[in-house]
C-alpha positions as CSV (number, residue, x, y, z in Angstrom):
1,X,-79.0,-166.0,-44.3
2,X,-82.0,-165.8,-42.2
3,X,-79.7,-166.5,-38.9
4,X,-77.4,-163.3,-40.1
5,X,-80.3,-162.0,-41.2
6,X,-81.6,-161.8,-37.4
7,X,-78.3,-161.1,-35.6
8,X,-77.9,-157.9,-37.5
9,X,-81.3,-157.0,-37.0
10,X,-80.9,-157.5,-32.7
11,X,-77.6,-155.9,-33.2
12,X,-78.9,-152.9,-34.7
13,X,-81.6,-152.8,-31.8
14,X,-79.3,-153.3,-29.2
15,X,-77.5,-149.6,-30.8
16,X,-80.2,-147.7,-30.7
17,X,-81.0,-148.7,-27.6
18,X,-84.5,-146.9,-27.4
19,X,-88.4,-148.2,-25.8
20,X,-90.9,-147.3,-27.8
21,X,-94.1,-145.7,-26.0
22,X,-96.9,-147.7,-25.6
23,X,-100.2,-146.5,-27.5
24,X,-101.9,-146.2,-24.1
25,X,-99.5,-143.8,-22.6
26,X,-100.7,-140.4,-21.7
27,X,-98.1,-137.7,-23.3
28,X,-101.3,-135.1,-23.2
29,X,-101.3,-133.4,-19.8
30,X,-103.1,-129.3,-20.8
31,X,-105.8,-130.7,-18.7
32,X,-104.7,-133.5,-16.0
33,X,-102.8,-133.9,-13.4
34,X,-99.5,-134.2,-13.7
35,X,-96.5,-136.3,-11.2
36,X,-94.7,-133.0,-10.5
37,X,-98.2,-131.3,-9.8
38,X,-99.8,-133.9,-6.9
39,X,-96.4,-134.5,-5.7
40,X,-95.6,-130.6,-5.7
41,X,-92.3,-130.5,-7.2
42,X,-91.8,-127.2,-7.9
43,X,-92.0,-126.3,-4.1
44,X,-90.2,-129.3,-3.0
45,X,-87.0,-128.7,-5.5
46,X,-87.4,-125.1,-5.0
47,X,-86.6,-125.5,-1.2
48,X,-82.6,-126.6,-0.9
49,X,-81.2,-122.8,-1.2
50,X,-77.6,-122.7,-0.1
51,X,-76.4,-119.9,2.0
52,X,-72.6,-120.0,0.8
53,X,-71.3,-117.4,-1.6
54,X,-70.3,-118.5,-3.6
55,X,-72.2,-121.7,-3.0
56,X,-70.1,-124.6,-2.4
57,X,-70.6,-127.9,-3.9
58,X,-71.4,-129.9,-1.3
59,X,-73.9,-127.6,0.7
60,X,-76.7,-129.2,-1.4
61,X,-75.5,-132.5,-0.2
62,X,-75.9,-131.2,3.1
63,X,-79.2,-130.0,2.7
64,X,-81.1,-132.4,1.2
65,X,-79.6,-135.2,3.9
66,X,-81.3,-132.7,6.8
67,X,-84.7,-132.3,4.2
68,X,-85.1,-135.7,3.4
69,X,-84.6,-136.9,7.1
70,X,-87.1,-135.0,8.4
71,X,-89.5,-136.2,5.6
72,X,-88.9,-139.8,7.2
73,X,-89.6,-138.1,10.6
74,X,-93.1,-137.1,9.2
75,X,-93.9,-140.3,7.9
76,X,-92.7,-142.1,11.3
77,X,-95.2,-139.6,13.3
78,X,-98.0,-140.7,11.1
79,X,-97.6,-144.0,11.7
80,X,-96.4,-144.2,15.3
81,X,-99.4,-141.5,16.3
82,X,-101.5,-143.9,14.5
83,X,-100.5,-147.0,16.3
84,X,-101.2,-145.4,19.9
85,X,-104.6,-144.5,18.7
86,X,-104.8,-148.1,17.3
87,X,-103.5,-149.6,20.6
88,X,-106.5,-147.4,22.5
89,X,-109.0,-149.3,20.6
90,X,-107.2,-152.5,21.3
91,X,-106.8,-152.5,17.2
92,X,-103.7,-154.9,17.6
93,X,-103.3,-156.0,13.9
94,X,-102.9,-152.6,12.5
95,X,-101.1,-150.9,15.4
96,X,-97.8,-153.7,14.6
97,X,-98.4,-152.9,10.5
98,X,-97.8,-149.5,11.4
99,X,-94.8,-150.2,13.6
100,X,-93.3,-152.4,11.1
101,X,-93.7,-149.5,8.7
102,X,-91.5,-147.4,10.9
103,X,-88.9,-149.8,11.3
104,X,-88.1,-149.5,7.5
105,X,-88.1,-146.4,7.8
106,X,-85.5,-146.6,10.6
107,X,-83.5,-148.6,8.6
108,X,-83.3,-145.8,5.6
109,X,-82.8,-143.2,8.0
110,X,-80.2,-145.2,9.4
111,X,-77.8,-145.6,6.1
112,X,-78.6,-141.9,5.3
113,X,-75.6,-141.3,7.5
114,X,-73.3,-142.8,5.0
115,X,-74.1,-140.7,2.1
116,X,-73.5,-137.4,4.6
117,X,-70.3,-139.4,5.6
118,X,-68.9,-138.7,2.2
119,X,-68.9,-134.9,3.1
120,X,-64.8,-134.5,4.7
121,X,-63.9,-132.0,7.2
122,X,-62.4,-130.0,4.7
123,X,-65.4,-129.6,2.6
124,X,-67.9,-129.0,5.7
125,X,-65.9,-126.2,7.5
126,X,-65.8,-124.1,3.9
127,X,-69.5,-123.5,4.3
128,X,-70.3,-124.4,8.0
129,X,-70.3,-121.0,9.3
130,X,-74.0,-120.1,7.3
131,X,-75.3,-122.3,9.4
132,X,-75.1,-120.2,12.0
133,X,-77.0,-121.8,15.2
134,X,-78.8,-123.7,13.4
135,X,-78.6,-128.0,14.7
136,X,-80.4,-130.6,14.3
137,X,-80.8,-130.5,17.9
138,X,-83.7,-127.9,17.1
139,X,-85.4,-130.6,14.9
140,X,-88.8,-130.4,16.6
141,X,-89.8,-134.1,14.7
142,X,-87.3,-135.7,15.8
143,X,-88.1,-134.5,19.3
144,X,-91.7,-135.4,18.4
145,X,-91.0,-139.1,17.6
146,X,-88.7,-139.4,20.9
147,X,-91.9,-137.9,23.2
148,X,-94.2,-140.4,21.4
149,X,-91.7,-143.2,21.9
150,X,-91.2,-141.8,25.9
151,X,-88.1,-140.0,26.1
152,X,-89.9,-136.4,27.7
153,X,-88.6,-133.8,28.5
154,X,-90.2,-130.5,28.7
155,X,-86.9,-128.6,28.9
156,X,-86.8,-129.1,25.4
157,X,-90.3,-127.1,24.6
158,X,-88.0,-123.9,25.3
159,X,-86.3,-124.5,22.7
160,X,-89.2,-123.9,20.4
161,X,-90.3,-120.8,21.6
162,X,-89.5,-118.9,18.6
163,X,-91.7,-121.4,16.7
164,X,-95.3,-121.5,18.2
165,X,-96.7,-123.9,16.0
166,X,-93.9,-126.8,16.2
167,X,-93.8,-125.8,20.6
168,X,-97.9,-126.4,20.5
169,X,-96.8,-130.0,18.5
170,X,-94.3,-130.5,21.2
171,X,-96.8,-129.7,23.9
172,X,-99.5,-132.3,23.1
173,X,-97.3,-134.9,22.6
174,X,-95.7,-134.2,25.9
175,X,-98.7,-134.7,27.9
176,X,-100.2,-137.5,25.4
177,X,-99.1,-141.1,26.9
178,X,-96.3,-142.7,24.5
179,X,-96.2,-146.1,22.7
180,X,-95.1,-147.9,25.6
181,X,-97.9,-146.3,27.5
182,X,-100.6,-147.1,25.4
183,X,-99.6,-151.1,25.0
184,X,-99.5,-151.6,28.7
185,X,-102.7,-149.8,29.1
186,X,-103.6,-151.9,26.5
187,X,-101.9,-155.2,28.3
188,X,-103.9,-154.0,31.0
189,X,-107.5,-154.4,29.6
190,X,-106.5,-157.7,28.0
191,X,-106.1,-159.1,31.4
192,X,-102.3,-158.6,32.8
193,X,-101.4,-157.5,35.9
194,X,-99.5,-154.1,35.3
195,X,-99.7,-151.9,38.3
196,X,-102.0,-149.6,38.8
197,X,-99.8,-146.6,39.3
198,X,-97.9,-147.7,36.3
199,X,-101.8,-146.9,34.5
200,X,-101.9,-143.6,36.3
201,X,-98.7,-142.7,35.7
202,X,-97.6,-138.7,34.8
203,X,-96.8,-139.3,31.4
204,X,-95.7,-135.7,31.1
205,X,-92.1,-137.3,32.4
206,X,-89.8,-139.4,30.8
207,X,-90.1,-143.3,31.7
208,X,-88.4,-144.8,34.9
209,X,-87.6,-148.1,35.3
210,X,-90.1,-150.6,36.8
211,X,-88.7,-153.7,38.6
212,X,-92.8,-155.2,39.0
213,X,-93.0,-154.4,35.6
214,X,-90.4,-156.4,34.5
215,X,-92.1,-159.3,36.3
216,X,-95.1,-159.4,34.0
217,X,-93.5,-158.9,30.9
218,X,-90.8,-161.5,31.6
219,X,-93.9,-164.4,32.8
220,X,-94.8,-163.0,29.1
221,X,-91.7,-164.2,27.8
222,X,-91.4,-167.1,29.8
223,X,-95.0,-168.9,27.9
224,X,-94.2,-167.1,24.4
225,X,-96.9,-169.6,22.9
226,X,-99.7,-168.5,25.6
227,X,-98.7,-165.2,25.4
228,X,-98.5,-164.5,21.3
229,X,-99.9,-161.0,20.7
230,X,-98.0,-159.6,23.9
231,X,-94.8,-161.4,23.2
232,X,-94.7,-160.2,19.7
233,X,-95.7,-156.6,20.5
234,X,-92.7,-156.9,22.9
235,X,-90.2,-158.0,20.6
236,X,-91.8,-154.7,17.8
237,X,-90.9,-152.5,20.7
238,X,-87.3,-154.2,21.0
239,X,-87.0,-153.9,17.2
240,X,-88.0,-150.0,17.1
241,X,-85.4,-149.0,20.0
242,X,-82.3,-151.0,18.3
243,X,-82.8,-149.3,15.4
244,X,-83.1,-145.6,17.6
245,X,-79.8,-146.3,18.9
246,X,-78.7,-147.3,15.5
247,X,-79.5,-143.9,14.2
248,X,-78.0,-142.8,17.3
249,X,-74.6,-144.0,17.0
250,X,-74.3,-143.5,13.2
251,X,-75.0,-139.9,13.6
252,X,-72.5,-139.6,16.5
253,X,-69.6,-141.4,14.1
254,X,-71.0,-139.2,11.5
255,X,-70.3,-136.0,13.3
256,X,-67.4,-137.5,14.4
257,X,-66.1,-138.0,11.1
258,X,-66.4,-134.6,9.8
259,X,-66.0,-132.3,13.3
260,X,-63.9,-134.3,15.5
261,X,-64.1,-132.5,18.7
262,X,-65.7,-129.1,17.9
263,X,-68.7,-128.0,19.6
264,X,-71.6,-128.0,17.6
265,X,-73.4,-125.1,16.0
266,X,-76.3,-125.4,18.4
267,X,-74.0,-125.1,21.6
268,X,-73.3,-128.7,22.2
269,X,-70.5,-130.6,23.1
270,X,-71.1,-132.0,19.9
271,X,-70.0,-135.7,20.0
272,X,-69.9,-136.1,23.9
273,X,-73.7,-134.9,24.1
274,X,-74.6,-137.4,21.1
275,X,-72.6,-140.0,23.4
276,X,-75.0,-139.6,26.2
277,X,-77.7,-140.1,24.1
278,X,-77.0,-143.6,23.5
279,X,-77.8,-144.3,27.7
280,X,-81.5,-143.6,26.9
281,X,-83.6,-146.0,26.9
282,X,-87.5,-146.3,25.9
283,X,-88.4,-149.6,27.4
284,X,-86.0,-151.0,29.7
285,X,-88.0,-153.4,31.3
286,X,-88.0,-155.8,28.0
287,X,-84.2,-155.4,28.0
288,X,-84.2,-156.7,32.1
289,X,-86.1,-159.5,30.4
290,X,-82.9,-160.6,28.6
291,X,-81.0,-160.9,31.6
292,X,-83.7,-162.7,33.6
293,X,-84.6,-165.4,30.9
294,X,-82.4,-167.9,31.3
295,X,-80.8,-167.3,34.5
296,X,-80.1,-169.8,37.1
297,X,-80.8,-167.2,39.7
């Protein structure tokens, strides 16, 4: 019967479970660039070199987790530095697009901690010693992101004395205006009354709270419709800070889950050191606005 034949043919196709190549699919790469070649996968995939002997099964997880983080941080830096440059030329729309992309990367970075959290204390203890004093604290790209966002700390430079190229990158970002600095300068050029000494501040120093700046930002929030571009950008910056804090918290909880109250491999106190980072803020005036808006006082 035709219907039975069709059913039998369908079931046969399911059992076969293959997909024929379309005629137009390129299969000859003798003189063409390949996917692996474009991405230089031979280099990328040969960069995971566990040091434990015999090689511990879970050391690969530890390496891939941190290498992947560094790749994402490279993109975050690329986008944030571009956002700074765009703000300098008052090109707000593309700058906000850069920031939006960073926010997606931040969410990916925060979620990655759940993968590392599958590493148990017993498993990590079996290869932790091969790290020596290597620690995520020494990530120059993470430090660079902190610098771009405004958490400047010149004392951190000496951590990279043995890596002059990395130190030079951090020195460049130390003396450059942060994303917040660039945004406030953009606001000043747009006619907002940003205090002059804020605009001329020493950008090598970490940001400190300014009550008079909070006044300006509160006025922006008080009439969002009339100040939409500035208002929207303020909220984008708040999103960035929230995402950093989420990443910091997930980092703290993952470290606590794996090593408890032991000291970090880099010599820090471990969890207490990470907990203190939660008190560091990039845009304190934008959070002061939350207190002021709708307050009867």
